[in-house]
N, C-alpha and C positions, 0 to 999 in steps of 0.2 A: 207385290209378292204375297203380302199377308191376305189380301182379298182372294187371290188365286188359291191359296192353301185352304182358306175358309170354304171356298166353293167345293173343293175336292172332298173335304171332310163332310160337308153337307150331302154331297152325292153319295158318298160311301154309306152314310148313316141312312139315307133314303133306301139304298139298295138292301141293307140288312133288314130294315123294317118291312120292305116289300117281300123279302124271302121268308120272313117269320110270320107273315099273315096266314092264319090257318085257312086251308082250302075249303071252299064252299061246296057242301054236299048238295047234289042235284044240279049244280052248275058247273063246277070245275071237275067233279068226279061223281060217280054214282056207286051206291052200295049194291053189290050183287046179292040177290036173294032168289033161291038159297045160295049161300056161299059154297064154293067147291073146296074140298080138302086139299091143303098144300102138301107137297111131297118133299120130304127131307127137313133137316133142321134149319136151313137158311131161308130168308125171306125170298120168295120167288116173284120175279117180274117177267111177264110174258108179253112180247109184241105180236099182235095179230096183224099180218101184213099181206100184201098181194103184189107180186112182182109187176103186174100190169097197172097198178095204182100210181098215178103221178104224184099224189100226196106222199105216199110211202117213199117214193124216190127222193123227193125234196126233203123228207124228214130224216132220212138215213144218216146224213153227216152229223146232225145234232144227236141222234141216238148213239152213234159211234163214239162221239165225244163223251157222252154220259157213261157208256160202257167202260170206257178207258179209265174213268175216275170213280166208278161205283164202289161202294164199301165192300170189304171182304166177306161180310156175312150175307150178301145179296147174290142170288143165282139168277142169271138172265138166260132166256131162251127165246128163239123165234118159233112161231106157229103160223104156217100159211092159213089164212082164213078161207073157209070153204062154205060159201052161201048156196051154190048151185053146181050143176055138173060142169058148166063152162070153166069153172075155177080149178077143176081137178088136174088138168095137165100141168099147170104151173106149180101146184102143190106137189105133184109127183116129181117135178123137176127139182124142187127144193130138197125133198127127202132123198132123192137119188144122189145129190151133191153130198148130203150128210153121210149116207152110206159109204160112199167112195172117198170120204174125207177130202172133198174138193170144195167145201163151202168157203173156207178162207181164201182160196185162190180164185173162185169164180162167182161168188155171190154179188159182188159189186158189178162185175162184167155182165151179169144177166140183166141187171137194171139198165146198164148202159146200152146193151144191145137192143132192148125193147123200146127205151125212151129217147135215146139219141140216134139209133140207127134204124128204128122202125121195124125190127125183125119180129115175126110172129113165132115166138119160141113155144107157144102153146100148140103149134103144128109139129108133130113128132119128126116128120121128114126134114123140116127146117132146123129143128133142134138138134137132130143127130149130126147133121152136116156141120152145124155151128160148134158142137162139142168136139168133132174131129179136127176142125180148124184151130181148136185150142189145145191140141196135143193129147186128147183123151181118146182111148180106144173106143170107137163108136159101138161096136158089138157088145163089149162089156158094159158100157153105159146103158145100152138098150135093154140088156138082160136084167139089170138091177131096176131100171125104170118100169119094166113090166112085171116085176116080181110081186109075190104075195106080201112080202115084208113091206114094201113101199105102199101097196094098195091098203094094207092094214093101218099104216101110219096116217095115211090120207083120211081114211074112215074115222080114225080117232080125232084127227084135227077137225073134221066136220062136226062130230059130236061135241067137242069142246067149244067150237064156235057157237053152237046152238045153246048149250047148257049155260054158258057164261053170258048169253044174250049180247054178243058183240054186235054192234049196230053197223059197222062198216070198217074201213081201214084208213090210216093206221090207228089202232087203239092199244093201250097197255092194260094189263090186269095185274094187280098186286096181291099175291098170296091167295088168289081165288075169291077175294072179297071186294076189291075196289077196282072200278074201271075208269080210266081216264084217257084223254088223247089231246093232241095239239089243238084240234078243232073246238075243244071244250074250254080252252084257255086263250081267250081273244082280248086284245087291248082295245082301247077307246078308238083307235084308228081302223078297227076291223080286221087287223092282221094277228096272226098267232104271236102271243107274248112268250117268246122262248125262254126267257129268264124266269118268268113266273111259272111256266110249265114244268121246268126242272125242279123249281121249288115245291110245286104241288106233288110231283112224283116222289121226291125225297121225303116229304112230310108224311105221305101215305105209307112209305116204307117204314118210317120211324114209328108210326102208330102200331104197326105189326111188331116191330122190334120191341116196343115196350110191353106189349101183351105177352111175348114169349119170355 
């Protein structure tokens, strides 16, 4: 029993030491230059994602878990990465869900439709039918999808993707200054070290918190 308790204490101590190790610049995160101005008093964390990206789909449960426990002084938001014109339809889909206040209801279902069911939701005809099948008025959805407001938000997302030098998806940007992603925090086995990634993200947030 004593040996068992000793093992538990050692594991706990190792976990704490692991979490407190400072993130390595240029390896586990990159400094964005020039930094982009943060909006608002809170520390902002932005995930650049793409609904068609399988890594984003795999990352979403970990991200959701972190969002549920994030500190109160941290503001989180999604931004669909736009590297080329092929990515515009799914970016429009995201912002249409936002405009119609449907993100909470359908965000996960979009991922599932694309990756589990193989649906091409970047095809408007398939998308509008899928939307109708989920109880949303297709004409209203299409009107917002094709609106100037959504087009303008997609354009801003494309500009932000470029200005922050986002290399792919999924990546997170902390306060317009630091870029990190699960692919940057890999363990000795070659897989993403999820515990370490969360520690790196929280430590980058703490760097900005101390500055403010």
